[in-house]
C-alpha positions as CSV (number, residue, x, y, z in Angstrom):
1,M,14.8,-16.7,7.8
2,H,11.8,-16.8,10.2
3,I,8.9,-14.4,9.7
4,A,6.3,-14.5,12.4
5,I,2.8,-13.0,12.1
6,L,1.4,-12.1,15.5
7,T,-2.2,-13.2,15.6
8,F,-4.4,-12.7,18.6
9,E,-7.9,-13.7,19.7
10,G,-10.5,-11.8,17.5
11,Y,-7.9,-11.4,14.7
12,N,-8.8,-10.1,11.3
13,E,-8.3,-12.9,8.8
14,L,-7.4,-10.6,5.9
15,D,-4.6,-9.0,8.0
16,S,-2.9,-12.2,9.0
17,L,-3.7,-14.7,6.2
18,I,-3.1,-12.5,3.2
19,A,0.4,-11.7,4.5
20,L,0.9,-15.4,5.2
21,G,-0.1,-16.4,1.7
22,V,2.1,-13.8,0.0
23,L,5.1,-14.5,2.2
24,N,4.8,-18.2,1.5
25,R,5.3,-17.7,-2.2
26,I,9.0,-17.8,-1.3
27,K,9.9,-21.5,-1.7
28,T,13.4,-21.9,-0.2
29,D,14.6,-24.1,2.6
30,D,15.8,-21.1,4.6
31,W,12.4,-19.4,4.6
32,R,9.8,-20.1,7.3
33,V,6.5,-18.2,7.9
34,T,4.5,-18.8,11.0
35,I,1.4,-17.7,12.8
36,A,2.5,-16.7,16.3
37,T,-0.2,-16.7,19.0
38,P,-0.4,-16.3,22.8
39,S,-2.4,-19.6,23.1
40,P,-2.6,-22.9,21.3
41,K,-5.6,-21.7,19.3
42,V,-7.1,-18.3,18.4
43,T,-10.5,-17.5,16.8
44,S,-11.0,-14.7,14.4
45,M,-13.6,-11.9,14.5
46,N,-15.6,-14.0,12.0
47,G,-15.2,-17.4,13.8
48,V,-12.2,-18.9,12.0
49,T,-10.1,-20.9,14.5
50,I,-6.4,-21.5,13.7
51,E,-3.7,-23.3,15.6
52,Q,-0.5,-21.9,16.9
53,M,2.5,-22.4,14.7
54,S,5.0,-20.5,16.9
55,T,4.9,-18.7,20.3
56,L,5.2,-15.0,21.0
57,E,8.6,-15.8,22.6
58,E,9.8,-17.4,19.3
59,A,8.5,-14.3,17.4
60,C,10.8,-12.1,19.4
61,T,13.8,-14.0,17.9
62,A,12.4,-14.0,14.4
63,D,14.1,-12.1,11.5
64,A,10.8,-10.3,10.8
65,V,7.5,-9.8,12.6
66,I,4.1,-8.6,11.5
67,I,1.8,-7.5,14.3
68,G,-1.7,-8.4,13.0
69,S,-4.9,-6.6,13.7
70,G,-8.2,-7.6,15.2
71,I,-11.2,-6.5,17.2
72,A,-9.5,-7.0,20.6
73,T,-6.2,-5.1,20.1
74,R,-7.1,-2.7,22.9
75,E,-7.4,-5.6,25.2
76,V,-4.1,-7.0,24.0
77,V,-2.2,-3.8,24.9
78,E,-3.7,-4.0,28.3
79,D,-2.6,-7.6,28.9
80,P,0.6,-7.5,31.0
81,A,1.6,-11.1,30.2
82,I,1.4,-10.5,26.4
83,M,3.1,-7.1,26.5
84,S,5.9,-8.2,28.7
85,V,6.8,-10.8,26.1
86,L,6.5,-8.4,23.2
87,R,9.0,-6.0,24.8
88,G,11.5,-8.5,23.4
89,L,10.9,-7.1,19.9
90,D,13.9,-5.2,18.8
91,P,14.0,-3.2,15.5
92,S,17.8,-3.0,15.7
93,R,17.9,-6.7,14.8
94,Q,14.4,-7.4,13.3
95,L,12.1,-6.0,10.7
96,I,8.9,-5.1,12.6
97,A,5.7,-4.3,10.8
98,A,2.2,-3.6,12.1
99,Q,-1.1,-4.0,10.2
100,C,-4.0,-1.7,11.1
101,S,-4.5,-1.8,14.9
102,G,-1.1,-3.5,15.2
103,A,0.2,0.1,15.2
104,L,-1.4,0.5,18.6
105,V,0.8,-2.3,19.9
106,L,3.9,-0.6,18.5
107,A,2.9,2.6,20.1
108,R,2.4,1.0,23.5
109,L,5.8,-0.6,23.2
110,G,7.4,2.8,22.5
111,L,8.5,1.8,19.0
112,L,6.8,4.6,17.2
113,N,8.5,7.5,19.0
114,D,8.9,10.3,16.4
115,I,7.7,7.9,13.7
116,P,4.3,8.4,12.0
117,A,2.1,5.5,11.3
118,C,-0.5,4.1,9.0
119,T,-3.6,2.4,10.4
120,D,-7.2,1.7,9.7
121,L,-9.9,4.3,10.1
122,T,-11.4,2.6,13.2
123,T,-8.1,2.5,15.0
124,K,-7.0,5.9,14.0
125,P,-8.4,7.8,17.0
126,W,-6.7,5.4,19.4
127,V,-3.4,5.8,17.7
128,L,-3.7,9.5,17.7
129,A,-4.6,9.4,21.4
130,A,-1.4,7.6,22.0
131,G,0.5,10.6,20.6
132,I,1.3,9.1,17.2
133,E,0.8,11.0,13.9
134,V,-1.4,9.0,11.6
135,L,-0.8,9.3,7.8
136,N,-3.5,9.2,5.2
137,Q,-1.8,6.6,3.1
138,P,-1.7,2.8,3.0
139,F,2.0,2.2,3.9
140,Y,4.9,3.9,5.6
141,A,8.3,2.6,6.8
142,E,11.3,4.1,8.5
143,D,14.4,2.0,8.9
144,N,13.2,-1.4,10.2
145,I,9.7,-0.4,11.2
146,A,6.7,-0.4,8.9
147,T,3.0,0.1,9.2
148,A,0.0,-0.4,6.9
149,G,-3.5,0.8,7.0
150,G,-6.5,-1.1,5.5
151,C,-6.8,-4.9,5.3
152,L,-5.7,-5.2,1.7
153,A,-2.6,-3.1,2.5
154,S,-1.2,-6.3,4.1
155,Q,0.2,-7.2,0.7
156,Y,2.5,-4.1,1.0
157,L,3.9,-5.3,4.3
158,A,4.6,-8.7,2.9
159,A,6.2,-7.3,-0.2
160,W,8.3,-4.9,1.9
161,I,9.6,-7.8,4.1
162,I,10.4,-10.0,1.0
163,T,12.2,-7.1,-0.6
164,R,14.3,-6.4,2.5
165,L,15.2,-10.1,3.0
166,K,15.2,-11.6,-0.4
167,G,15.3,-8.7,-2.9
168,K,12.9,-6.9,-5.3
169,D,12.7,-9.7,-7.8
170,A,11.5,-12.2,-5.2
171,A,8.9,-9.7,-4.0
172,Q,7.7,-9.0,-7.6
173,D,7.3,-12.7,-8.3
174,A,5.2,-13.2,-5.1
175,L,3.0,-10.2,-6.0
176,H,2.6,-11.4,-9.6
177,Y,1.4,-14.8,-8.4
178,V,-1.4,-13.4,-6.1
179,A,-2.5,-10.4,-8.2
180,P,-5.7,-10.8,-10.3
181,V,-5.3,-12.0,-13.9
182,G,-5.3,-9.1,-16.3
183,E,-4.3,-6.7,-13.6
184,K,-1.0,-8.1,-12.5
185,E,1.2,-5.3,-13.9
186,E,-1.2,-2.7,-12.4
187,Y,-1.0,-4.3,-9.0
188,I,2.8,-4.6,-9.0
189,E,3.2,-1.0,-10.2
190,R,0.9,0.2,-7.4
191,A,2.8,-1.8,-4.8
192,W,6.2,-0.4,-5.8
193,R,4.8,3.1,-5.9
194,N,3.8,2.7,-2.2
195,I,6.9,0.7,-1.0
196,T,9.9,2.1,-3.0
197,P,10.1,5.5,-1.2
198,Y,10.7,3.7,2.1
199,L,13.3,1.1,1.0
200,P,16.9,1.7,2.1
201,A,19.1,3.4,-0.5
202,P,21.2,0.9,-2.6
203,T,24.7,0.5,-1.4
204,P,27.1,2.0,-3.9
205,T,29.3,-0.5,-5.7
206,L,33.0,0.0,-5.3
207,V,34.9,0.0,-8.5
C-alpha cells in the first residue's frame, strides 16, 4: 500500500507531518507513506524545508492520497502544470482525502460535486465561493473521498485511511500511540465518534 501526502510550497507542517507520523505507526512491509511534492524540495509556511519522497505523478497511482494544506493553495489551483497532473486522481480506485485548504484542490478538480466538505475557517469562504457546502465539523467522508477542517483534524484523516486499508484495530493502535498519556481513551473515543458515521457498512457474513 502506498499513501501519498501531497505537500506544496508554503505547506502547513501540522497538516502534512501529523498525518505522516500517525500513518507511519503501521509497521508492515507492504505499507509505504511518502511526502509527494511538485519539486525536489518545498518549504513550509514557517520555514521548514523537506525533500521530495515521491512525485505528484506517483501520488496519482497511490492507494490513498491526502492533499495537504498551506498558505499558497490558491496559487496551486491556478498552476496548470500541477493541476493537469492531479487530474489523474481517481476516487473510483483511490482513497482521496483533503486537509483544510486541500478541499479547494478537490473542488477545482470537480471531485466535490454534490459532496459537502470540511475545511479551516480561513479557507471556508473560498470553498463556499467554489459552490461547495462547508460543514461546521472536523471530518466528513462520502465513499472514497474525505475532508477535514482544522490542523489537528489531520489525525482523523490518517485514522480513516488506516481503518479503510488495514482495519479498525490498526487505526486504534496508531491513535493510542500518539495520543497524550492519561487521555488516550478520550482521544480514541473522540476519533471514532467523528469517523464511524462515514465508514462503509460492514459486509454481512454469509452463513
